[in-house]
C-alpha positions, 0 to 999 in steps of 0.5 A: 434238320431244319430245313432238310424237308419232311422227317418222318420218323418210325419206330417199332414201339414207344420213341423211347423203347430202344438200347440207348434208353436202357444205357446206364453207365454214360457217355465218354468223350475226352473233357477233362482236364488230364484227358484229350483226345488223343488218350482216346484213341489210344484207349478206343483202339486199345480196346479194339484188339488190331481192328478198329478203323483208325480213320472212324476212332478219329472221327469219334473222339474229335468230335464227341466234346463238342457233340457232348456240350451242344446235348447240354446246352440242348437241357441234358441233365447229367450229374455235377460235381460241387462246382457244377463242372459234369460228373466224369467217371471211369468205367473199363479199359479207359484210362482217365476218367470222362464217362457223363453221367446221368446218375444209371439212366444216362441213355434214358436221358440222352435220348428224353434231351434229343427227342424234345430237340426234333418234337420242336423243329418242323416238319418232323412226324412220328409214328408209334409202334409202326414196325419197319419190315422191309426197304423199298428198292427201285433201279438199284436204289432204296426208296422207302420201306413197309411197315406194319401200322398198329393197326396191323396193315402193310404200309408203304412211306416212300422218301428220297434216303432211309437211315437206320437207327435200329439199335443192335440185336441182343436177342438173337442170344438166350442171356441178354442186357437187350430190351424185346426189341433188339432183334438186328432188323436193320441188318436183317432187313439191310442184308435181304436189299443188298448191302453188305454187314460187316462184322457180326462175329464180334458180340459183345458179352457185358460180363456183369448181368442178375443172373437170378434163377426166374428173374429177366437179365437185366444189366449192372453198369460199368460203372458199378466196378468204376465205383469200385465195386468189385467181383468175388467168388463164392468163398468171398475172393476177387479173382478176375486177376487170377486171368488178367493182370488189369483185374476188375477193371479188364476190357468187357471181353477178357472179365466175360471170360474169366467169370465163365472160367471161374464159374469152371473152376468153382463150380459155384456162382460170380458176385458182384458185392459193393458190402465195402463202398457207401450203402446212402450213395451207392443207393443214390448214385445207381437208384435204377439198378438198385430197384432191379436188386430190390425187386430180385430180393436183394439189396445193391449195397448190402448183398453179393448180387449174382452176376454173369455175361449176356448177350450186350452189344453188336460191332459189327452191322451193315457196313458204312462209310464216316458219314453213313452210307451203305453200299446201298444208295440211297440207305444210310445207317447209324449206331448200333445198326451200322459198322463204321469200324469204330470199335473194331473187335469190342466195343470200348466202354460207353462210346455206343452212346457217343457214336450215335451222338457224332456218326448219327449227326454225320448220317442226316447232315450227308443225308441232306447235302445228297438230297436230290442229286443222284447221290455218291456210289455206294463204298461198292456198286451193288446189282439193282433190284436185291431181295427184299426190292418188292415193289407194288400193294401187298398185304400181312399174312399170319405166320405160325412164327415165334419169337426167335423160332423159327419151327422146333429150331430156337435161335436163341438156345442154340446162338447161346449155346453154339456160338457164345463166349467161347467158341470153337469150329465142330459148335459152330458148324453144329449150329450152321447145320441147324439155321443154314436150311431155316435160314434158307426156307424162310429166304425162299418163302420171302422170295415168293412174296410171302409176308409173315405177321409182325411176330414172323417176321423178329423170328426171320430175323432173328434167323437172319443175323444169327444164321449172319453172326455164326457164318462169320464166327466160323471164318475167321480162325483165330482169337481176336476181341469178342470173338474167341475160339477155344480152337486158335486161342492167339490173335492173328494179323498176319491173316485175318487182320482184316475185316469179314463183310456178306452181302446176299447176291455173294451168296444166293447170287 
């Protein structure tokens, strides 16, 4: 970033608020003596269920160790072994211990390190509580963004290059491990501006979210099972092997479906048990999770912890090349909002923080290299001034829209019931019959110049991403990774070993 000119960072809430700060388990990198980038690539591709972009995977695993070591040089405090080497954990679908961690707050530690590093650089300015609501598009190029500031007024930030690092969209679903800010804003804004979005049918459901009535869902990291925690049914029996040969450490999509099937079979809850582990070690290794369980009236080390799947991660997103360039000139994306194809149909555990690190660095380098030029051609040129290119002064107008709802439509509930772990044509069409008219109405209002307040924009973005996910899920007539169709239960490489892309111009002209 140094020498790249003036850099403005707009954050929706506080800088530390986002999915990165909530990432517990760790960051995967092939730095162990018994590991290699090749092994890491093989695990990533296997989890991706035949849809990973091999070039993106190669970039991830080959560059990962370098950037992780750089984090350590910058002061990241990962847990260490007695000899001072990084402590490496194992998680589901990994074939080696390669997950670095800072107890159960790895994302928070990485965010702290990067923020402290960036804050010292000249030319970097950050505005907290600056909610970006729209992209400025002029002559077919992204020229900045509009945001609602803490004062409630609408502002413009003009820029030669804009990077979306807005995270995921877990709040599209009623049950999610994501924080309240994860509403798919970047995907929705890029789509409105004319950029391509891809692979949105692939939503990862984490198998083990705390499931206590009256309590918000709280992620119980896969690292718990990596350290020996077991999934058991109400009779105390281990059950995942009944459905998956890899047992409790199978990939997340498979473990999630195993839990749902066991609940259906028994009519009773499923639990995570750490009773066979040393209690002092459990509380010391997982202090945040231990405290969350305590607040719910449970002892992580001693009690069976009720768990269930919850929406966790969006494998799809804004389509980019390997350097973060989207299909819209001047617009870049990195992290969960972006889709390089590195995760395929299902993300390997602890590859998300690594993806943000590796591809975020590449996007920053590309933005600097492209500065002052007309830039390289986007992936697929789009016509100029698509929807979202609304120029001139505007005012935010309050609207009667609640988060996750549009009128009487509860978008998050529709998505959980109809576009969740198990899908079929009937449920997907039913979801679209509710979502599409609402989206078209909201889109028409935006094109007519309507402005929303913060809650209104949140509702519009949740609705937009939900509609796009349901559309893509209906089109993919197979089961692959996190996308499971009861009416098409087999993977179909002949017809569906490809990616589903959407553009606003191809839908509404």
